[in-house]
Structure formats: structure tokens, C-alpha cells
C-alpha positions in Angstrom: 0.0 -0.2 0.1 1.2 3.6 -0.9 2.1 6.1 1.8 -1.1 8.1 3.0 -1.5 11.5 2.4 -4.1 12.2 5.0 -3.9 11.4 8.9 -7.4 11.0 10.5 -7.0 11.2 14.3 -9.6 10.2 16.9 -7.9 11.4 20.1 -10.1 14.0 21.4 -11.7 13.8 24.0 -8.8 11.5 24.9 -10.4 10.4 28.0 -14.2 10.3 27.2 -16.7 10.4 30.0 -19.8 9.4 28.5 -21.5 7.4 25.6 -21.1 9.1 22.3 -19.7 9.6 18.6 -15.9 10.2 19.3 -15.0 10.9 15.5 -17.0 11.2 12.3 -15.3 12.4 9.0 -15.6 11.4 5.3 -12.7 9.2 3.8 -11.2 10.6 1.1 -10.0 8.7 -2.0 -6.6 7.0 -2.0 -4.6 6.2 0.9 -5.8 7.2 4.4 -4.2 6.6 7.8 -6.7 6.5 10.7 -5.3 6.7 14.4 -7.5 6.0 17.6 -6.4 6.4 21.2 -9.0 6.8 23.7 -9.3 6.2 27.6 -12.4 5.1 29.4 -12.9 7.9 31.9 -16.1 6.3 33.5 -16.4 4.0 36.6 -17.9 1.2 34.5 -16.7 -0.7 31.4 -17.2 0.7 28.1 -17.1 -0.5 24.4 -15.0 1.5 21.8 -15.5 0.5 18.2 -13.7 2.1 15.1 -15.2 1.3 11.7 -15.8 2.4 8.1 -19.4 3.2 7.3 -20.7 3.5 3.8 -23.4 5.8 3.5 -23.5 5.8 -0.2 -25.8 4.0 -2.7 -23.2 1.6 -4.1 -21.1 -1.2 -2.7 -17.4 0.1 -1.8 -14.4 -2.1 -1.5 -11.7 -1.2 1.1 -8.1 -2.6 1.2 -6.9 -2.4 4.7 -4.3 -3.2 7.4 -3.6 -2.1 10.9 -2.5 -2.6 14.4 -4.4 -2.7 17.7 -3.5 -3.2 21.2 -5.1 -5.0 24.1 -6.9 -2.2 26.5 -4.3 -1.4 29.4 -4.1 1.2 32.2 -0.4 1.8 30.9 -1.3 4.2 28.1 2.5 4.5 27.0 2.8 0.7 26.8 -0.5 0.4 24.6 0.8 3.1 22.3 4.2 1.7 22.0 2.8 -1.8 21.2 0.5 -0.4 18.5 3.0 1.9 16.9 5.6 -0.8 16.9 3.3 -3.3 15.3 2.1 -0.6 12.7 5.6 0.7 11.6 7.0 -2.9 11.1 4.0 -4.2 9.2 4.2 -1.0 6.9 7.9 -1.0 6.2 9.1 -4.3 6.2 8.8 -7.0 3.2 7.2 -9.5 5.8 4.6 -7.1 6.8 0.8 -8.2 7.0 -1.2 -8.6 3.4 -4.1 -6.1 3.5 -7.5 -7.3 3.9 -10.0 -6.6 1.3 -13.5 -6.2 2.2 -16.6 -4.9 0.2 -19.0 -2.6 2.2 -22.7 -2.8 1.1 -24.6 0.4 1.3 -25.8 1.2 4.7 -23.2 -1.0 6.1 -20.2 -0.9 8.2 -16.8 -2.5 8.0 -15.5 -3.0 11.7 -11.9 -2.4 12.2 -11.5 -2.5 15.9 -13.8 -3.5 18.9 -12.6 -3.2 22.5 -14.2 -3.4 26.0 -12.2 -1.0 28.2 -12.5 -1.2 31.9 -12.4 2.1 33.9 -8.9 4.1 33.0 -7.8 1.7 30.5 -6.4 3.1 27.3 -7.1 1.7 23.8 -5.0 2.4 20.6 -4.8 1.4 16.9 -3.6 2.4 13.6 -5.1 1.7 10.3 -3.9 2.2 6.8 -6.9 2.2 4.3 -7.3 2.3 0.5 -10.5 4.0 -0.1 -11.9 4.0 -3.7 -12.8 6.9 -5.9 -16.3 7.8 -6.2 -17.3 6.3 -2.7 -19.2 7.7 0.1 -17.3 6.3 3.0 -16.9 7.6 6.5 -14.2 6.9 9.3 -15.9 6.8 12.8 -15.3 5.8 16.4 -17.7 5.6 19.2 -18.0 4.7 23.1 -21.0 2.8 24.2 -22.1 0.3 26.6 -20.4 -3.1 26.2 -24.1 -4.6 25.6 -23.8 -2.9 22.3 -22.2 -4.8 19.7 -22.9 -3.3 16.5 -21.6 0.0 14.9 -25.4 0.6 14.0 -25.7 2.3 17.4 -23.6 5.0 16.3 -26.6 7.0 14.9 -28.2 7.0 18.2 -25.3 8.7 20.3 -24.5 12.1 20.7 -21.4 13.8 19.5 -18.7 13.6 22.1 -17.6 17.2 23.1 -13.9 17.7 22.6 -11.5 18.2 25.6 -10.1 21.5 24.4 -6.6 19.8 23.1 -7.6 20.1 19.4 -6.2 16.9 18.6 -9.2 15.4 16.7 -9.5 16.0 12.9 -8.0 15.3 9.6 -4.2 16.3 8.9 -2.2 16.6 5.9 0.9 14.4 5.9 2.1 14.2 2.5 4.7 16.5 3.2 6.5 13.8 5.6 9.1 13.1 2.8 12.5 11.3 3.2 15.2 13.6 4.8 18.7 13.0 3.3 21.6 13.3 6.1 25.3 13.7 5.4 27.8 12.9 8.2 31.6 12.8 8.4 32.4 14.6 11.7 30.8 16.4 14.8 27.0 15.9 15.6 24.1 15.9 13.5 20.7 15.5 14.6 17.2 14.4 13.1 14.0 15.2 15.0 10.8 13.2 14.9 7.7 14.7 16.4 8.6 18.3 16.2 7.1 19.4 12.8 3.3 20.5 12.8 0.9 19.3 10.1 -2.0 21.4 8.9 -5.6 20.4 8.6 -7.3 19.4 5.5 -9.5 21.8 4.0 -12.3 19.0 4.4 -11.5 18.6 8.2 -15.0 18.8 9.8 -13.4 19.7 13.1 -10.9 22.4 12.4 -8.6 23.9 15.0 -4.8 24.0 15.7 -2.4 21.8 13.8 -1.3 18.4 14.5 1.6 18.2 17.0 3.8 15.3 17.8 3.5 13.7 14.6 1.8 10.6 16.0 0.8 8.3 13.3 3.5 9.6 10.9 6.4 7.7 9.6 9.7 9.8 9.2 12.4 8.3 7.1 15.9 9.1 6.9 18.9 8.2 4.4 22.3 8.8 6.5 25.2 9.0 4.3 28.4 8.5 6.4 31.9 9.1 5.3 35.6 9.2 6.4 37.9 11.4 4.5 40.6 11.4 6.9 43.6 9.4 6.7 43.0 7.4 9.8 39.8 5.2 11.0 36.9 7.1 12.8 34.2 5.8 15.1 30.5 6.6 14.8 27.4 6.0 16.6 23.8 6.4 16.2 21.8 7.7 19.3 18.3 8.3 20.5 17.4 10.9 23.0 13.7 11.9 24.2 13.3 15.7 24.3 10.2 16.4 26.2 9.8 13.9 28.9 10.0 10.0 29.0 9.4 8.1 25.6 9.4 4.6 24.1 10.6 4.3 20.8 9.9 2.3 17.4 12.3 2.3 14.6 13.6 0.3 11.7 17.3 0.4 10.9 18.6 -1.2 7.6 15.5 -3.7 7.9 15.9 -4.4 11.4 12.9 -3.8 13.7 14.2 -2.1 16.9 12.3 -0.7 20.0 13.1 0.9 23.3 11.7 0.6 26.6 10.7 3.8 28.3 13.7 6.4 28.5 13.7 9.4 30.7 13.9 12.9 29.0 17.4 13.7 27.8 18.7 10.4 28.7 20.9 9.5 25.4 21.0 5.9 24.5 23.3 4.1 21.8 21.3 2.2 18.8 24.4 1.4 16.6 28.1 1.9 16.8 30.8 1.3 14.2 34.1 2.2 12.4 34.6 3.8 9.0 38.0 3.0 7.5 39.7 5.8 5.5 38.0 6.7 2.6 35.1 4.5 3.6 31.5 5.6 2.9 28.5 3.7 4.8 24.6 4.6 4.4 22.2 3.9 7.1 18.3 3.5 6.4 16.2 4.6 9.2 12.4 4.9 9.6 10.7 5.9 12.9 7.2 6.7 14.0 6.5 8.5 17.4 5.0 6.2 19.7 1.4 7.1 20.9 1.3 8.4 24.3 5.0 9.0 24.6 6.3 12.6 24.9 7.9 14.2 21.7 10.0 15.3 20.2 12.5 12.9 20.1 16.1 13.2 18.5 18.2 10.9 16.7 21.8 11.9 16.2 25.0 10.6 14.6 28.4 11.3 16.3 31.7 9.8 17.2 31.3 6.8 19.4 31.1 7.8 23.1 32.3 5.0 25.3 30.6 6.2 28.3 27.3 5.4 26.9 26.2 1.7 27.1 26.5 -0.5 24.0 23.3 -1.1 21.9 21.5 -4.2 23.5 23.7 -4.7 26.1 22.5 -5.2 29.7 22.3 -1.5 30.5 20.5 -0.6 27.0 16.9 0.0 26.7 16.9 -1.6 23.3 15.4 -4.8 22.2 14.8 -6.4 18.6 11.3 -7.4 17.4 10.9 -10.3 15.1 
């Protein structure tokens, strides 16, 4: 599936306090991405459903894939698991093949269905190929667990926002690959810092998207050593706005990190370049839902005081 041009975000109210329509926006033709992140703010269990509704007069066939996480009180862990799963499925050759479903007029395709206990978080990310000339809507609802069909959506009131302005449709086609050149010193690559504007067709309007959650950032890092002696290098990760987990792909290796405190630098890769040697690193990353961003990747000389990647003191682990 091609890269998405629009990101649909159902994350406001992040903590819902009543039954209601959490998100409702018409899907644009082409490839769309749908991010859901909600917390049950009630004292009783609640069901959250995310789905595609066909309000048109003709059947529409949708190709889609996605990642969901089991509800949990630890929202950072939920967001990390979902982000890692979606990123690795999107960027690797062994990612899951999309499902293909025809949606009849007046029917819905259920993408995610979870019952949340009080204070539990639920998150999911989906990629969808929306056919041209269709009349499909991406929707999220919160309801009593006894309701098991998306049809209850029309009986619910729209949920009020929580004032954060995260709900909406955002343009992400500008998230292009960045080319980095390094031979000495320190060079940084930030994720989660760029703001993304809203689509003119966004029904909610408001501030731009912050944090870049749901957006894949890609970097081509060209390393070179023009000196007459060998030089060391290392790739580091550093949260810059509070604790964060991370999910990345480095040269086809799926890597993740446990929670790291703000400004604690950790090593992802280290090596040595011989005189005249060039090396290219391919890095893809997506900000983890419910972690704090921005987050900086950096390339510099190898600092021996920082624990080696995947050592006992490292927060890194590989994902297979």
C-alpha cells in the first residue's frame, strides 16, 4: 500500500466521560491513515469501536491493514505496542498483507472492537485504500458493552472535545525522506517536532497536529570518512520532552526501546569507518502514541561512556 496523504485522528476527547460519537469524518479517496487513542474515563466498562461506514448508494471495496493493542491502564505501553506493530508491518517486506472487504450500502466494516475497564487506554492505527467515487466515513464510538454493532452510532450524541484540538484530518503528504550527510561532529534528526496542517475538508478544524503521532519519518544517512585514519561513529536516540518509548527500523532491522527518561541518550548502533570508507544507514521511525515528543536521533563519534546497544544497560530490544 502506498504512503498515506491524510491522517485521521480520533484522540479528542482522549478520556471520554460518556457514551457518544468520538469521531466522524468522510474518507478521502486514495490512501488514508486512521489513528485511534482513547481512555475510558467512566467508572464502568465501556466498548470502543472504530469502523468504516458506507453511507452511499453503491458497494465500496476497501483494502486495509492495521495494528491494535489490548486495553491497559498503562497508556504508554499500549501506544508503544501499537506503533511498533504498525510501523513494522508498513515498512518491512514480511508485513501483513492487506485485507480486502466490500462494504454494502448502509453497512459498516468493523476495524477495531474493544471493551475498556475504567481508566484503561485503547489505541489502534490503520492504513486504508479508499476507492474513488465512494461515500465512506471513518468513525469511532464509545458505548455500553452490550451494544455490539456499529449501527448504534446514529443513536449517540457527538462527544464534546476536551479542548486539546487533537481530533481531525491532517495533511501528512509533506513527510518526505530526509537525506543526512555526516563526516564529523554531531548531526541531529528530530521526529515529533514538525506540525501538520489540517485538511480543508476536516470537519473539526482547529490547531495543527503536534507530535507527529501516526506519521512515519524516514532518513537516509550517508556517512563518510575523508581522513587518513579510522573514525568511529554511533547512532543515538534521545527523548526531548519527557519520557518516551521508541519504535524504529534500521537497515531492515526492527528495533524498539523501553521507556527512557527525558534527555537520557542511548546508543542504537556503533561502528568504525576506515579511511575513505562510505556507509549508508536507512532509518524509519514513528512517534509512539502516548509517549512525549519531540525525540532526537543523532550521529556523532562513538562515546564509550554510553552503554552499547542491546547490552544489559541498554533499553533496546529487537522485534521479530
